LUMPA-209811 format. One line per 8 residues: number of its first residue (from 1); for each residue x, y, z of N, C-alpha, C. Coordinates in Angstrom, 1 decimal, always signed. Example, Ala and Ser with C-alpha at 12.3 -4.5 7.8 and 13.67 -1.06 7.14 Angstrom:
residues 2
1 = +13.2:-5.7:+7.8:+12.3:-4.5:+7.8:+13.2:-3.3:+7.8 ~ +12.8:-2.2:+7.1:+13.7:-1.1:+7.1:+12.9:+0.0:+7.9 $
//
This chain:
residues 146
1 = +1.2:-1.1:-0.4:-0.1:+0.3:-0.1:+0.5:+1.0:+0.3 ~ +0.3:+2.3:-0.7:+1.0:+3.2:-0.8:+0.2:+4.9:-1.1 ~ +0.6:+6.4:-0.6:-0.2:+7.3:-0.3:+0.3:+7.8:-1.6 ~ -0.8:+8.2:-2.7:+0.0:+8.8:-3.3:-0.4:+10.3:-3.7 ~ +0.4:+11.4:-3.6:-0.2:+13.1:-3.6:+0.5:+13.5:-4.6 ~ -0.9:+14.8:-4.8:-0.7:+15.1:-6.4:-0.8:+16.9:-5.9 ~ -1.1:+17.7:-6.7:-0.6:+19.2:-6.1:-0.5:+19.6:-7.8 ~ -1.9:+20.7:-7.8:-2.2:+21.4:-9.1:-3.2:+22.6:-9.5 $
9 = -2.6:+23.9:-9.7:-3.8:+24.8:-9.7:-3.9:+25.3:-8.1 ~ -2.7:+25.5:-7.4:-3.5:+25.3:-6.3:-3.7:+24.2:-5.2 ~ -4.5:+23.3:-5.4:-4.6:+22.3:-4.8:-4.1:+21.5:-4.3 ~ -4.0:+20.4:-3.1:-3.4:+19.2:-3.0:-4.2:+18.2:-2.6 ~ -4.1:+17.2:-3.1:-4.5:+16.0:-2.9:-3.8:+14.9:-2.4 ~ -4.9:+13.7:-1.7:-3.9:+12.1:-1.5:-5.0:+11.3:-1.2 ~ -4.2:+10.0:-1.9:-5.1:+9.0:-1.4:-4.0:+6.9:-1.1 ~ -5.1:+6.8:-0.6:-3.9:+5.5:-0.6:-4.7:+4.8:-1.6 $
17 = -3.0:+4.1:-2.1:-3.4:+3.4:-3.1:-3.1:+1.3:-3.3 ~ -3.5:+1.2:-3.4:-3.5:-0.1:-4.0:-3.0:-1.0:-5.1 ~ -3.2:-0.1:-5.6:-3.1:-0.5:-7.6:-1.5:+0.3:-7.8 ~ +0.0:-0.5:-7.4:+1.3:+0.4:-8.0:+2.1:-0.7:-7.8 ~ +2.8:-0.4:-8.8:+4.1:-1.7:-9.8:+4.8:-0.4:-10.3 ~ +6.2:-1.2:-9.9:+7.4:-1.0:-11.2:+6.8:-1.7:-12.3 ~ +7.0:-0.6:-13.2:+6.3:-1.5:-14.4:+7.5:-1.3:-15.6 ~ +8.7:-0.7:-15.3:+10.0:-0.7:-16.6:+11.4:-0.4:-15.9 $
25 = +12.8:-1.5:-16.0:+13.5:-1.4:-15.2:+14.6:-0.4:-16.1 ~ +14.8:-0.2:-17.7:+15.2:+0.9:-17.8:+14.4:+1.1:-19.3 ~ +13.9:+2.3:-19.7:+14.2:+3.5:-18.3:+13.7:+3.2:-17.2 ~ +13.9:+3.1:-16.1:+12.7:+3.1:-14.7:+11.2:+4.0:-14.4 ~ +10.6:+2.9:-14.6:+9.4:+3.4:-14.7:+8.5:+3.2:-13.0 ~ +7.7:+4.2:-12.9:+6.5:+3.6:-11.9:+5.0:+3.2:-12.3 ~ +4.4:+2.7:-11.8:+2.8:+3.1:-12.2:+2.0:+3.6:-10.7 ~ +1.4:+4.1:-10.7:+0.2:+4.0:-9.6:-1.1:+5.2:-10.1 $
33 = -2.3:+3.7:-10.0:-4.3:+3.7:-10.7:-4.0:+4.5:-9.6 ~ -5.2:+5.3:-9.8:-5.9:+6.2:-9.1:-7.3:+6.1:-9.4 ~ -8.3:+6.0:-8.3:-9.6:+5.7:-8.8:-10.6:+7.1:-9.2 ~ -11.4:+7.2:-10.1:-11.9:+8.0:-11.2:-12.7:+9.1:-10.4 ~ -13.0:+8.4:-9.1:-14.2:+9.2:-7.6:-13.2:+9.7:-6.7 ~ -12.0:+9.7:-6.8:-11.6:+10.1:-5.6:-10.5:+11.6:-6.3 ~ -10.8:+12.4:-5.5:-10.7:+13.8:-5.6:-8.6:+13.8:-6.1 ~ -8.2:+13.1:-5.5:-6.9:+12.9:-5.9:-6.7:+12.7:-7.3 $
41 = -7.7:+11.9:-7.6:-8.0:+12.3:-9.5:-7.8:+13.2:-9.9 ~ -8.9:+13.3:-9.6:-9.3:+15.6:-9.5:-8.4:+15.5:-10.0 ~ -7.4:+16.2:-9.3:-6.0:+16.8:-8.7:-4.8:+16.8:-9.5 ~ -4.8:+15.7:-9.6:-3.7:+14.8:-10.4:-3.5:+14.7:-12.1 ~ -5.2:+15.7:-12.6:-5.6:+15.2:-14.0:-4.6:+16.5:-14.6 ~ -4.2:+17.3:-13.7:-3.8:+18.7:-14.1:-2.2:+18.6:-13.3 ~ -1.9:+17.7:-12.8:-0.6:+17.3:-12.1:+0.5:+17.1:-12.9 ~ +1.9:+17.5:-13.4:+3.2:+16.9:-13.5:+3.8:+16.4:-13.0 $
49 = +3.6:+16.2:-11.6:+4.4:+15.2:-11.1:+3.1:+15.1:-9.6 ~ +3.6:+13.9:-9.7:+3.6:+13.0:-8.0:+4.5:+12.3:-7.7 ~ +3.6:+12.5:-6.3:+4.5:+11.5:-5.0:+4.2:+10.2:-4.6 ~ +4.6:+9.4:-4.5:+4.3:+8.1:-4.1:+5.2:+8.1:-2.6 ~ +4.3:+7.6:-1.4:+5.3:+7.4:-0.2:+4.5:+5.7:-0.3 ~ +5.4:+4.9:+0.5:+5.4:+4.1:+1.5:+4.8:+4.1:+3.1 ~ +4.4:+3.6:+3.7:+4.1:+3.5:+5.1:+4.8:+2.4:+6.0 ~ +5.0:+2.5:+7.2:+5.5:+0.7:+8.2:+4.0:+1.1:+8.7 $
57 = +4.2:+0.0:+9.4:+3.0:-0.8:+9.7:+2.9:+0.0:+10.6 ~ +3.0:+0.4:+11.6:+2.8:+1.4:+12.9:+2.2:+3.2:+12.5 ~ +2.3:+2.9:+10.7:+1.9:+4.5:+10.0:+0.0:+4.0:+9.8 ~ -0.9:+3.1:+10.2:-1.5:+3.2:+9.8:-2.7:+4.2:+10.0 ~ -3.0:+4.4:+11.3:-3.1:+6.4:+11.4:-3.5:+7.0:+10.2 ~ -1.9:+7.2:+9.2:-1.9:+8.2:+8.4:-2.6:+7.6:+6.8 ~ -2.8:+5.6:+6.5:-3.3:+4.9:+6.2:-5.0:+5.5:+6.2 ~ -5.5:+5.2:+7.3:-7.0:+5.4:+7.4:-7.2:+6.7:+7.5 $
65 = -6.6:+8.2:+7.1:-6.3:+9.7:+7.0:-6.7:+9.4:+5.2 ~ -5.8:+8.6:+4.6:-5.5:+9.0:+3.1:-6.4:+8.5:+2.7 ~ -6.8:+7.6:+3.0:-8.1:+6.2:+2.8:-9.5:+6.5:+2.8 ~ -9.2:+6.3:+4.6:-10.3:+6.7:+5.1:-11.7:+8.1:+5.1 ~ -10.7:+9.2:+4.6:-11.2:+10.2:+4.1:-11.0:+10.5:+2.8 ~ -12.2:+11.5:+2.8:-12.5:+12.7:+1.6:-11.9:+13.7:+1.0 ~ -10.9:+13.9:+1.0:-10.7:+15.4:+0.3:-11.3:+16.7:+0.1 ~ -13.1:+16.5:-0.5:-13.5:+16.6:-0.6:-14.3:+18.0:+0.6 $
73 = -13.8:+17.1:+2.3:-14.6:+17.2:+3.3:-13.7:+17.5:+3.9 ~ -12.1:+16.6:+3.6:-11.2:+16.6:+5.0:-9.8:+17.4:+4.3 ~ -9.2:+18.7:+4.8:-8.0:+18.7:+4.5:-7.1:+17.6:+5.7 ~ -6.3:+16.9:+4.6:-6.0:+15.8:+5.1:-4.5:+16.7:+5.5 ~ -4.2:+17.3:+4.6:-2.6:+18.3:+4.8:-2.4:+19.2:+6.0 ~ -4.0:+19.6:+6.6:-3.4:+20.2:+7.9:-3.7:+19.6:+9.3 ~ -3.7:+17.8:+8.6:-3.3:+16.9:+9.8:-1.7:+16.2:+9.4 ~ -1.2:+16.7:+9.2:+0.1:+16.2:+8.8:+1.1:+16.4:+8.6 $
81 = +2.4:+16.2:+8.7:+4.2:+17.0:+8.5:+4.0:+17.0:+6.5 ~ +4.4:+17.8:+6.4:+4.8:+17.3:+4.4:+5.2:+19.2:+4.0 ~ +5.7:+18.6:+2.7:+7.0:+19.9:+2.4:+6.3:+20.1:+1.3 ~ +7.4:+20.7:+0.5:+6.9:+21.0:-0.8:+8.7:+20.0:-1.7 ~ +8.1:+19.2:-2.9:+9.2:+19.6:-3.2:+9.4:+19.6:-4.5 ~ +10.2:+18.8:-5.4:+10.5:+19.3:-7.0:+9.4:+18.7:-7.4 ~ +9.4:+20.1:-8.8:+7.8:+20.4:-9.2:+6.6:+20.3:-8.6 ~ +7.2:+20.9:-7.0:+5.9:+21.4:-6.4:+5.1:+19.8:-6.1 $
89 = +5.6:+19.0:-5.8:+5.2:+17.8:-5.2:+5.1:+18.0:-3.7 ~ +4.4:+17.5:-3.6:+3.7:+17.2:-2.1:+4.5:+16.2:-0.8 ~ +4.6:+15.6:-0.5:+6.2:+14.5:+0.4:+6.2:+14.9:+1.7 ~ +5.1:+13.4:+1.9:+5.0:+13.5:+4.1:+6.2:+13.1:+4.1 ~ +6.3:+13.8:+5.1:+8.0:+14.3:+6.3:+8.1:+12.6:+6.8 ~ +7.0:+11.5:+7.0:+7.2:+10.9:+7.8:+7.0:+9.4:+7.6 ~ +6.7:+9.4:+5.5:+6.8:+7.9:+4.9:+8.1:+7.4:+5.4 ~ +7.9:+6.3:+5.2:+9.2:+5.2:+5.8:+10.2:+6.3:+3.9 $
97 = +9.1:+6.2:+3.0:+10.0:+6.1:+1.8:+9.4:+6.8:+0.8 ~ +9.5:+7.4:-0.1:+8.6:+8.4:-1.4:+10.4:+8.7:-2.3 ~ +9.0:+9.0:-3.7:+10.3:+9.0:-4.6:+8.3:+10.5:-5.1 ~ +9.3:+10.8:-6.1:+8.6:+11.5:-6.7:+9.3:+11.7:-8.2 ~ +7.6:+11.8:-8.9:+8.0:+10.9:-10.4:+6.9:+11.9:-11.3 ~ +7.9:+12.2:-13.1:+7.3:+13.1:-13.2:+6.5:+12.4:-14.0 ~ +4.7:+13.3:-14.3:+4.1:+11.8:-15.6:+4.5:+12.4:-16.8 ~ +4.4:+10.8:-17.3:+4.6:+10.6:-18.6:+3.7:+9.6:-19.6 $
105 = +2.4:+9.8:-18.9:+1.7:+8.5:-19.4:+0.6:+8.2:-18.5 ~ -0.6:+8.6:-19.0:-2.1:+8.6:-18.5:-3.1:+7.4:-19.0 ~ -3.3:+6.1:-18.5:-3.8:+5.2:-19.4:-4.7:+5.2:-18.5 ~ -6.2:+5.0:-19.4:-7.3:+4.6:-18.8:-8.0:+3.4:-18.7 ~ -8.3:+2.6:-17.0:-8.2:+1.5:-17.0:-9.3:+1.1:-17.1 ~ -10.3:+1.7:-17.3:-11.9:+1.4:-16.5:-12.5:+2.5:-15.4 ~ -12.0:+1.8:-14.4:-12.5:+2.8:-13.3:-11.4:+3.6:-12.3 ~ -10.6:+3.2:-12.9:-9.2:+3.8:-12.6:-8.6:+4.5:-13.7 $
113 = -7.1:+5.2:-13.5:-6.3:+5.8:-14.0:-5.3:+5.8:-13.9 ~ -4.3:+5.2:-15.0:-3.5:+4.9:-14.7:-2.3:+5.7:-14.8 ~ -1.1:+6.2:-14.4:-0.1:+7.6:-14.1:+1.4:+6.3:-14.6 ~ +2.1:+6.7:-15.6:+3.2:+6.3:-15.7:+3.7:+7.2:-15.4 ~ +4.6:+7.2:-13.8:+6.0:+8.2:-14.3:+7.5:+7.5:-13.8 ~ +8.1:+8.6:-14.0:+9.8:+8.7:-14.0:+10.1:+9.3:-12.3 ~ +10.9:+8.3:-12.1:+11.3:+9.1:-11.0:+12.4:+9.4:-11.2 ~ +12.2:+10.9:-10.8:+13.5:+12.1:-10.5:+13.6:+12.5:-9.2 $
121 = +13.5:+12.2:-8.1:+13.8:+12.2:-6.9:+13.1:+11.7:-5.7 ~ +14.0:+11.8:-5.2:+13.3:+10.3:-3.8:+14.3:+10.5:-2.6 ~ +13.4:+9.6:-1.5:+14.7:+10.0:+0.1:+13.8:+8.4:+0.3 ~ +14.1:+8.4:+2.0:+13.6:+7.6:+3.5:+13.6:+8.2:+4.0 ~ +13.0:+7.6:+4.9:+12.7:+8.0:+6.7:+12.8:+6.9:+7.5 ~ +11.3:+7.2:+8.4:+11.7:+6.0:+9.4:+12.0:+4.7:+8.6 ~ +12.1:+3.6:+9.1:+12.5:+1.9:+9.3:+11.3:+1.4:+9.7 ~ +10.9:-0.3:+9.3:+10.7:-1.0:+10.0:+9.7:-1.6:+9.0 $
129 = +8.6:-2.5:+9.0:+8.1:-3.0:+8.3:+7.2:-2.9:+7.2 ~ +6.2:-2.4:+6.1:+6.0:-2.2:+5.5:+4.4:-2.1:+5.9 ~ +3.2:-0.8:+5.5:+2.1:-1.6:+5.6:+1.8:-2.4:+4.4 ~ +0.5:-3.4:+4.4:+0.6:-4.0:+3.0:-1.2:-4.6:+3.2 ~ -1.2:-4.5:+2.1:-3.2:-4.7:+1.8:-3.7:-5.6:+2.6 ~ -3.6:-6.5:+3.6:-3.6:-7.5:+4.4:-4.1:-6.4:+5.5 ~ -3.2:-5.6:+6.4:-3.2:-4.6:+6.5:-4.3:-3.1:+7.0 ~ -4.6:-3.3:+5.6:-5.5:-1.7:+5.4:-6.8:-2.4:+4.7 $
137 = -7.1:-3.9:+5.0:-8.5:-4.1:+4.0:-9.2:-3.6:+4.8 ~ -9.7:-3.3:+6.3:-10.6:-2.5:+7.2:-11.0:-1.4:+6.7 ~ -10.1:-0.9:+6.3:-10.2:+0.6:+6.0:-11.2:+1.0:+5.3 ~ -12.8:+1.5:+5.0:-13.4:+1.7:+4.5:-13.0:+3.0:+4.1 ~ -13.5:+2.8:+2.4:-12.6:+3.7:+1.6:-13.3:+5.0:+1.3 ~ -12.9:+6.8:+1.7:-13.5:+7.4:+1.4:-14.6:+7.4:+0.5 ~ -14.3:+7.3:-0.7:-15.0:+7.4:-2.3:-15.0:+5.9:-2.1 ~ -16.2:+5.3:-2.1:-15.8:+3.7:-2.3:-16.0:+4.3:-3.9 $
145 = -16.2:+3.2:-5.4:-16.2:+3.0:-5.9:-17.6:+1.9:-6.1 ~ -18.5:+2.7:-7.1:-19.8:+1.4:-7.1:-19.7:+0.5:-7.7 $
//
């Protein structure tokens, strides 16, 4: 599981993402899939960069915030420590690891849109076991897919 954040046109958004994967070795590429019902998707449509964050198992509270709350009703960034990074991307300071990627392609996959990213900056923070899908399975989505 990871948290993806987007910033564009003076707006910030972020959501918990279960569909994400490295998709190329050379050149390095990573893909994240955003649900079309999420505010993060609406902000990401205009974003040139997205930030992808890994969380540790003890950061379930962050997973619940970004997965169980909707940015349409909650300013998630008022409740976390973050900073602006490369290209205006929003990086969560407490993430176990993160990278900022330039959006190089968008692919409509049905109820999600895939964003192919070229990593341009990255870093790491806290250590520990990473949060997995099974650890987040009980989080009720802020914007469930119909």
